[in-house]
C-alpha positions in Angstrom: 220.7 21.6 121.2 221.0 25.2 119.9 219.3 24.2 116.4 216.4 22.7 118.4 216.0 25.8 120.6 216.0 28.2 117.5 213.7 26.0 115.5 211.2 25.9 118.5 211.3 29.6 118.8 210.8 30.1 115.3 207.8 27.7 115.1 206.3 29.2 118.3 205.9 32.4 116.5 203.1 30.7 114.6 201.7 27.9 116.9 201.8 27.3 120.7 204.9 26.5 122.5 203.8 22.9 123.2 203.0 22.0 119.7 206.2 23.7 118.4 208.4 21.7 120.8 206.5 18.6 119.5 207.1 19.2 115.9 210.8 20.0 116.6 211.1 16.7 118.3 209.6 14.8 115.6 211.9 16.7 112.9 214.8 15.9 115.1 214.0 12.1 115.0 213.3 12.2 111.2 216.2 14.3 110.1 219.8 13.4 111.4 221.6 16.1 109.5 221.4 19.8 109.8 220.5 20.4 106.2 217.6 18.1 106.2 216.3 19.1 109.6 216.5 23.0 108.6 214.8 22.4 105.4 212.1 20.7 107.1 211.9 23.5 109.6 211.5 25.9 106.9 208.7 23.8 105.0 206.9 23.5 108.5 207.2 27.2 109.1 205.7 28.1 105.6 202.8 25.6 106.3 202.2 27.3 109.7 202.6 30.8 108.3 201.2 31.2 105.0 197.5 32.1 106.3 199.1 34.5 108.6 201.0 36.2 105.8 198.1 36.4 103.5 195.6 37.4 106.1 198.0 40.5 106.9 198.3 41.5 103.3 194.4 41.1 102.6 193.9 43.0 105.8 196.2 45.8 104.9 194.5 46.1 101.5 190.8 46.1 103.4 192.0 48.9 105.6 193.4 50.8 102.7 190.3 50.4 100.6 187.8 51.2 103.1 189.7 54.1 104.5 190.4 55.8 101.0 187.8 54.6 98.6 184.5 53.3 100.3 184.2 55.6 103.2 185.0 58.9 101.2 182.4 57.7 98.5 179.5 57.4 100.8 180.7 60.7 102.7 180.2 62.6 99.4 176.9 60.9 99.0 175.3 61.5 102.3 177.9 63.8 104.4 179.2 63.0 108.0 178.9 64.0 111.3 181.4 63.2 114.3 179.6 60.0 115.2 179.6 58.8 111.6 183.4 59.6 111.5 183.8 57.2 114.4 181.7 54.6 112.7 183.9 55.0 109.5 187.1 54.5 111.5 185.3 51.4 113.3 184.1 50.0 110.1 187.8 50.2 108.6 189.3 48.4 111.6 186.5 45.9 111.9 186.6 44.9 108.2 190.5 44.5 108.4 190.2 42.3 111.6 187.5 40.2 110.0 189.4 39.8 106.7 192.4 38.6 108.7 190.5 36.2 111.1 188.6 34.8 108.1 191.8 33.9 106.3 193.7 32.9 109.4 191.0 31.0 111.7 188.2 30.2 109.2 184.2 31.2 109.2 183.6 29.3 112.3 185.8 31.4 114.7 184.3 33.6 117.1 186.3 36.5 116.3 185.4 36.3 112.5 181.6 36.2 113.4 181.7 39.0 116.0 184.1 41.0 113.6 181.7 40.6 110.6 178.8 41.7 112.5 180.3 44.9 114.1 181.8 45.8 110.8 178.5 45.4 109.0 176.7 47.5 111.8 179.5 50.2 111.8 179.3 50.4 108.0 175.7 50.9 108.0 175.8 53.6 110.5 178.5 55.1 108.6 176.9 55.0 105.3 173.3 55.7 106.0 173.2 57.7 109.0 170.8 60.1 107.6 168.1 57.6 107.1 165.3 57.8 109.9 166.0 55.5 112.6 169.3 53.9 111.1 171.4 55.1 113.8 169.4 54.1 116.7 168.6 50.7 115.0 172.6 50.1 114.4 173.6 51.3 117.9 170.8 49.1 119.4 172.0 45.9 117.4 175.7 46.6 118.3 174.8 46.7 121.9 172.9 43.4 121.3 175.7 41.8 119.7 178.2 42.9 122.4 175.7 41.6 125.2 175.3 38.2 123.5 179.0 38.0 123.1 179.4 38.5 126.8 177.3 35.5 127.9 180.1 33.0 127.3 183.6 33.0 128.5 184.7 32.4 124.6 182.6 35.2 123.5 184.0 37.5 126.1 187.5 36.6 125.3 186.8 37.1 121.6 185.2 40.5 122.3 188.3 41.8 124.5 190.7 40.5 122.0 189.0 42.1 119.1 188.4 45.4 120.8 192.2 45.4 122.3 193.5 44.7 119.0 191.5 47.4 117.3 192.6 50.1 119.7 196.3 49.1 119.4 196.1 49.2 115.5 194.3 52.4 115.7 197.0 54.3 117.4 199.8 54.1 114.5 197.2 54.6 111.9 195.8 57.9 113.4 199.1 59.1 114.4 200.7 58.7 111.0 197.8 59.9 108.8 197.6 62.9 111.2 201.3 63.7 110.9 200.8 63.3 107.1 198.0 65.8 107.0 199.9 68.2 108.9 203.1 67.7 106.8 201.3 68.3 103.5 198.5 70.9 104.7 200.5 73.8 103.2 200.7 72.2 99.6 197.1 70.8 99.7 195.2 74.0 100.4 193.9 74.1 96.8 194.0 70.8 95.8 196.2 67.6 96.7 198.4 66.3 93.9 201.3 65.0 95.6 204.3 63.0 93.6 206.5 60.4 95.2 209.5 62.1 93.3 209.0 65.4 94.9 207.1 64.6 97.9 208.7 61.3 99.5 206.5 62.0 102.7 203.8 60.2 100.9 205.5 56.6 101.7 204.0 57.3 105.2 200.5 56.2 103.8 201.5 52.6 102.9 203.6 52.5 106.0 200.8 53.5 108.2 198.5 50.8 107.0 201.0 48.1 107.0 202.0 49.0 110.5 198.4 49.0 111.6 197.6 45.8 110.1 200.5 44.2 111.3 199.7 45.2 115.0 195.9 44.1 114.4 197.3 40.9 113.0 199.9 39.9 115.6 197.7 40.6 118.4 194.6 38.7 117.0 197.0 35.7 116.2 197.3 35.2 120.2 193.7 34.3 120.1 194.6 30.9 118.3 197.1 30.3 120.8 194.9 31.0 123.8 191.7 29.7 122.6 192.2 26.3 123.9 192.4 27.8 127.4 189.1 29.3 127.5 187.1 26.8 125.4 
């Protein structure tokens, strides 16, 4: 039936195809009329998707705050170098991925634990890279975390999913921020005081973080669907 097909496709966005088909089958048995069926589908979709939606919004907020507030504050205190700038970008993306995974999958998930560890180490390197032995210690700990993750099939799957999602999320973020910096370079030579009414290009900033977080959340969400295949 067409309604069963569309309902299954909708639910499959937030769960596996097998589970979506089973849910639709149960709803068809419980609700004969189309109105009751679609109301049940909407309620079920909300029950399956609210964690994804909340995780996406919090990940976008985490990305924005670490990129514009936390990282620049420590940069003013300790300065930066090229490797520290890379650590700052990794800290931003790992933090966003960890926040989304925490809300979507919980504290016991492999991506949550791995993302939290790597976000902490990247943040330490970015914030305190001038301290003696801090950079060698954080790089060594990162290598150790990655090696320990590669010992199991589930750990390798979580590592590849996290890193692949971060690379995909970094592309729109870096592209749009770079374009924004180029577009406003002439007006920001002696200080930048942009206004949305006169500089509509500023809307690129929230779009960049929403798009980046959306890519990150969408790719990480596939982990939940594929986890049973590698457990």
